[in-house]
C-alpha positions in Angstrom: -19.4 188.0 -168.4 -19.2 187.2 -172.2 -16.0 187.4 -174.1 -16.3 191.3 -175.4 -16.4 192.4 -171.6 -14.0 190.0 -170.7 -11.4 191.8 -173.4 -12.9 195.2 -172.5 -12.0 194.2 -169.1 -8.5 193.4 -170.1 -7.8 196.3 -171.5 -9.1 198.5 -169.3 -6.4 196.7 -166.3 -3.9 196.8 -168.9 -4.0 200.6 -169.3 -4.4 201.1 -165.7 -1.3 199.1 -164.9 0.7 201.3 -167.9 -0.4 204.4 -166.0 0.6 203.5 -162.6 4.2 202.5 -164.1 4.2 205.8 -166.2 3.8 207.8 -162.8 6.1 205.6 -160.9 8.9 206.1 -163.3 8.3 209.8 -163.7 8.7 210.1 -159.5 11.8 207.8 -160.0 12.8 210.4 -163.1 12.3 213.3 -160.9 14.4 211.9 -157.8 17.3 211.2 -160.4 17.4 214.9 -162.1 16.8 216.4 -158.6 20.1 214.8 -157.7 21.7 215.8 -160.8 20.6 219.2 -160.4 21.5 219.7 -156.8 25.0 218.5 -157.8 25.3 220.9 -160.7 24.1 224.0 -158.5 26.3 223.1 -155.8 23.4 222.2 -153.2 24.4 220.1 -149.9 20.5 219.2 -149.6 20.7 217.0 -152.8 18.3 214.2 -151.3 15.6 216.7 -150.0 16.0 218.7 -153.2 15.2 215.3 -155.1 12.3 214.7 -153.0 10.8 218.1 -153.7 11.0 217.9 -157.2 9.5 214.5 -157.1 6.5 216.2 -155.3 6.5 219.0 -157.9 5.3 216.4 -160.3 2.4 215.1 -158.3 1.2 218.6 -157.1 2.0 220.2 -160.2 1.9 218.1 -163.5 4.0 219.4 -166.3 5.9 221.9 -164.4 9.1 220.1 -163.6 11.0 221.7 -166.6 10.2 225.2 -165.4 11.1 224.8 -162.1 14.5 223.3 -162.8 15.3 226.4 -165.4 14.1 228.7 -162.3 16.3 227.1 -159.7 19.2 226.8 -161.9 18.9 230.6 -162.8 18.5 231.2 -159.4 21.6 229.5 -158.5 23.2 231.6 -161.0 24.2 228.1 -163.2 23.7 228.4 -166.8 22.4 224.9 -168.2 20.8 225.2 -171.6 16.9 223.9 -171.7 17.5 221.4 -174.0 20.3 219.6 -171.8 17.6 219.7 -169.0 15.2 218.4 -171.6 17.6 215.4 -172.9 18.6 214.3 -169.5 14.8 214.1 -168.3 14.2 212.1 -171.2 17.1 209.9 -170.7 16.4 209.4 -166.6 12.7 208.4 -168.2 14.1 205.9 -169.7 16.3 204.9 -167.1 13.7 205.0 -164.4 11.3 203.2 -166.4 14.1 200.2 -167.2 15.0 199.9 -163.5 11.1 199.4 -162.7 10.9 196.9 -165.4 13.9 194.8 -164.2 12.2 194.7 -160.7 9.9 192.9 -162.4 
């Protein structure tokens, strides 16, 4: 394998690793947001709801915000979309930091 091929392989490996870490961070974020949302809605099944939201990302990428809006509305809890988005971003950063610190 020549230097160019080695370099290309290293970039591919780095990209794959970054995508894996992003996926893990998003799943972790979804669990965090699920626990927060369950508490805000007064649900007693916070852990189960959090796991359900984590699966939402896997099964329906980019549908988490919509799902949270619907669930809040169904529970009669008023939460602005901007607050949900802010919390999602903050929790994604926290999840990424936790993964990074785990090594």
